[in-house]
VMD Tcl script that builds the backbone (N, CA, C; Angstrom):
set m [mol new atoms 153]
animate dup $m
set s [atomselect $m all]
$s set {name element resname resid chain x y z} {
  {N N MET 1 A -19.065 8.357 -2.456}
  {CA C MET 1 A -19.021 7.705 -1.156}
  {C C MET 1 A -18.056 6.526 -1.164}
  {N N ALA 2 A -18.032 5.786 -2.255}
  {CA C ALA 2 A -17.133 4.628 -2.346}
  {C C ALA 2 A -15.681 5.087 -2.305}
  {N N GLY 3 A -15.399 6.246 -2.899}
  {CA C GLY 3 A -14.038 6.778 -2.880}
  {C C GLY 3 A -13.572 7.093 -1.473}
  {N N THR 4 A -14.476 7.575 -0.650}
  {CA C THR 4 A -14.141 7.897 0.734}
  {C C THR 4 A -13.777 6.627 1.502}
  {N N TRP 5 A -14.577 5.578 1.330}
  {CA C TRP 5 A -14.285 4.319 2.005}
  {C C TRP 5 A -12.970 3.712 1.509}
  {N N ARG 6 A -12.752 3.825 0.201}
  {CA C ARG 6 A -11.506 3.304 -0.364}
  {C C ARG 6 A -10.307 4.033 0.245}
  {N N ASP 7 A -10.394 5.356 0.337}
  {CA C ASP 7 A -9.312 6.142 0.937}
  {C C ASP 7 A -9.102 5.780 2.402}
  {N N PHE 8 A -10.208 5.564 3.117}
  {CA C PHE 8 A -10.121 5.187 4.525}
  {C C PHE 8 A -9.431 3.831 4.680}
  {N N LEU 9 A -9.839 2.864 3.894}
  {CA C LEU 9 A -9.242 1.535 3.980}
  {C C LEU 9 A -7.770 1.556 3.550}
  {N N THR 10 A -7.440 2.346 2.552}
  {CA C THR 10 A -6.050 2.479 2.117}
  {C C THR 10 A -5.201 3.064 3.235}
  {N N ALA 11 A -5.714 4.095 3.894}
  {CA C ALA 11 A -4.982 4.708 5.007}
  {C C ALA 11 A -4.823 3.713 6.154}
  {N N LEU 12 A -5.832 2.934 6.412}
  {CA C LEU 12 A -5.782 1.942 7.482}
  {C C LEU 12 A -4.728 0.864 7.181}
  {N N VAL 13 A -4.688 0.406 5.956}
  {CA C VAL 13 A -3.689 -0.594 5.568}
  {C C VAL 13 A -2.293 0.008 5.642}
  {N N ASP 14 A -2.139 1.252 5.226}
  {CA C ASP 14 A -0.833 1.916 5.262}
  {C C ASP 14 A -0.302 2.046 6.681}
  {N N VAL 15 A -1.173 2.236 7.640}
  {CA C VAL 15 A -0.746 2.365 9.037}
  {C C VAL 15 A -0.056 1.080 9.493}
  {N N PHE 16 A -0.603 -0.054 9.106}
  {CA C PHE 16 A -0.017 -1.326 9.520}
  {C C PHE 16 A 1.170 -1.724 8.660}
  {N N ARG 17 A 1.222 -1.246 7.433}
  {CA C ARG 17 A 2.293 -1.615 6.528}
  {C C ARG 17 A 3.524 -0.738 6.713}
  {N N ARG 18 A 3.367 0.459 7.174}
  {CA C ARG 18 A 4.479 1.400 7.313}
  {C C ARG 18 A 5.617 0.875 8.193}
  {N N PRO 19 A 5.350 0.285 9.367}
  {CA C PRO 19 A 6.464 -0.250 10.169}
  {C C PRO 19 A 7.255 -1.322 9.416}
  {N N ASP 20 A 6.575 -2.128 8.606}
  {CA C ASP 20 A 7.277 -3.143 7.833}
  {C C ASP 20 A 8.224 -2.490 6.841}
  {N N GLN 21 A 7.797 -1.403 6.221}
  {CA C GLN 21 A 8.647 -0.709 5.261}
  {C C GLN 21 A 9.849 -0.101 5.965}
  {N N GLN 22 A 9.638 0.418 7.154}
  {CA C GLN 22 A 10.756 0.981 7.915}
  {C C GLN 22 A 11.743 -0.113 8.294}
  {N N ALA 23 A 11.231 -1.264 8.649}
  {CA C ALA 23 A 12.107 -2.381 8.999}
  {C C ALA 23 A 12.902 -2.839 7.780}
  {N N LEU 24 A 12.262 -2.855 6.622}
  {CA C LEU 24 A 12.967 -3.239 5.401}
  {C C LEU 24 A 14.055 -2.227 5.053}
  {N N ARG 25 A 13.738 -0.945 5.215}
  {CA C ARG 25 A 14.751 0.086 4.952}
  {C C ARG 25 A 15.943 -0.073 5.882}
  {N N ALA 26 A 15.671 -0.331 7.145}
  {CA C ALA 26 A 16.751 -0.509 8.119}
  {C C ALA 26 A 17.581 -1.750 7.777}
  {N N GLU 27 A 16.927 -2.817 7.372}
  {CA C GLU 27 A 17.641 -4.043 6.999}
  {C C GLU 27 A 18.509 -3.808 5.768}
  {N N ARG 28 A 17.987 -3.079 4.786}
  {CA C ARG 28 A 18.791 -2.752 3.598}
  {C C ARG 28 A 19.994 -1.909 3.978}
  {N N ARG 29 A 19.779 -0.956 4.855}
  {CA C ARG 29 A 20.876 -0.087 5.296}
  {C C ARG 29 A 21.976 -0.908 5.978}
  {N N ARG 30 A 21.568 -1.851 6.837}
  {CA C ARG 30 A 22.543 -2.719 7.510}
  {C C ARG 30 A 23.265 -3.610 6.510}
  {N N ALA 31 A 22.541 -4.113 5.521}
  {CA C ALA 31 A 23.157 -4.985 4.516}
  {C C ALA 31 A 24.186 -4.219 3.692}
  {N N VAL 32 A 23.876 -2.995 3.317}
  {CA C VAL 32 A 24.820 -2.181 2.545}
  {C C VAL 32 A 26.048 -1.868 3.391}
  {N N ALA 33 A 25.848 -1.539 4.648}
  {CA C ALA 33 A 26.979 -1.251 5.536}
  {C C ALA 33 A 27.855 -2.488 5.707}
  {N N LYS 34 A 27.240 -3.651 5.862}
  {CA C LYS 34 A 27.996 -4.891 6.017}
  {C C LYS 34 A 28.781 -5.203 4.743}
  {N N LEU 35 A 28.151 -5.000 3.596}
  {CA C LEU 35 A 28.824 -5.225 2.326}
  {C C LEU 35 A 30.011 -4.277 2.162}
  {N N ALA 36 A 29.829 -3.027 2.528}
  {CA C ALA 36 A 30.914 -2.046 2.437}
  {C C ALA 36 A 32.065 -2.435 3.367}
  {N N ASP 37 A 31.754 -2.837 4.582}
  {CA C ASP 37 A 32.793 -3.264 5.524}
  {C C ASP 37 A 33.554 -4.473 4.993}
  {N N GLN 38 A 32.822 -5.423 4.423}
  {CA C GLN 38 A 33.460 -6.622 3.872}
  {C C GLN 38 A 34.370 -6.253 2.701}
  {N N LYS 39 A 33.920 -5.363 1.850}
  {CA C LYS 39 A 34.718 -4.931 0.702}
  {C C LYS 39 A 35.997 -4.235 1.178}
  {N N ILE 40 A 35.895 -3.408 2.184}
  {CA C ILE 40 A 37.070 -2.721 2.736}
  {C C ILE 40 A 38.056 -3.741 3.302}
  {N N ARG 41 A 37.549 -4.723 4.057}
  {CA C ARG 41 A 38.428 -5.760 4.614}
  {C C ARG 41 A 39.111 -6.564 3.511}
  {N N ASP 42 A 38.346 -6.913 2.476}
  {CA C ASP 42 A 38.919 -7.668 1.361}
  {C C ASP 42 A 40.013 -6.873 0.667}
  {N N ASP 43 A 39.765 -5.589 0.450}
  {CA C ASP 43 A 40.770 -4.746 -0.195}
  {C C ASP 43 A 42.014 -4.614 0.667}
  {N N GLN 44 A 41.865 -4.525 1.959}
  {CA C GLN 44 A 43.016 -4.396 2.859}
  {C C GLN 44 A 43.830 -5.693 2.888}
  {N N GLN 45 A 43.160 -6.823 2.833}
  {CA C GLN 45 A 43.870 -8.097 2.834}
  {C C GLN 45 A 44.687 -8.280 1.561}
  {N N VAL 46 A 44.170 -7.825 0.463}
  {CA C VAL 46 A 44.882 -7.939 -0.801}
  {C C VAL 46 A 46.085 -7.014 -0.820}
  {N N ARG 47 A 45.971 -5.857 -0.265}
  {CA C ARG 47 A 47.040 -4.869 -0.295}
  {C C ARG 47 A 48.146 -5.147 0.715}
  {N N ARG 48 A 47.887 -5.807 1.806}
  {CA C ARG 48 A 48.895 -6.019 2.856}
  {C C ARG 48 A 50.135 -6.774 2.351}
  {N N PRO 49 A 49.996 -7.864 1.618}
  {CA C PRO 49 A 51.206 -8.565 1.174}
  {C C PRO 49 A 52.085 -7.750 0.237}
  {N N GLU 50 A 51.527 -6.800 -0.465}
  {CA C GLU 50 A 52.312 -5.992 -1.395}
  {C C GLU 50 A 53.290 -5.069 -0.671}
  {N N ARG 51 A 53.054 -4.730 0.547}
  {CA C ARG 51 A 53.898 -3.770 1.274}
  {C C ARG 51 A 55.148 -4.367 1.739}
}
mol reanalyze $m
mol bondsrecalc $m
mol representation Tube
mol addrep $m
């Protein structure tokens, strides 16, 4: 019986925690994209004077 309650409470906590995890994933995705864009800009700035 205790296992059933534990599973129920775990599922209940997961319901509220899941949106936070999705938000963190989205934030990481944006951070990686921003880092990639910055790296591309930096590489282009370095290469322009050589031409």
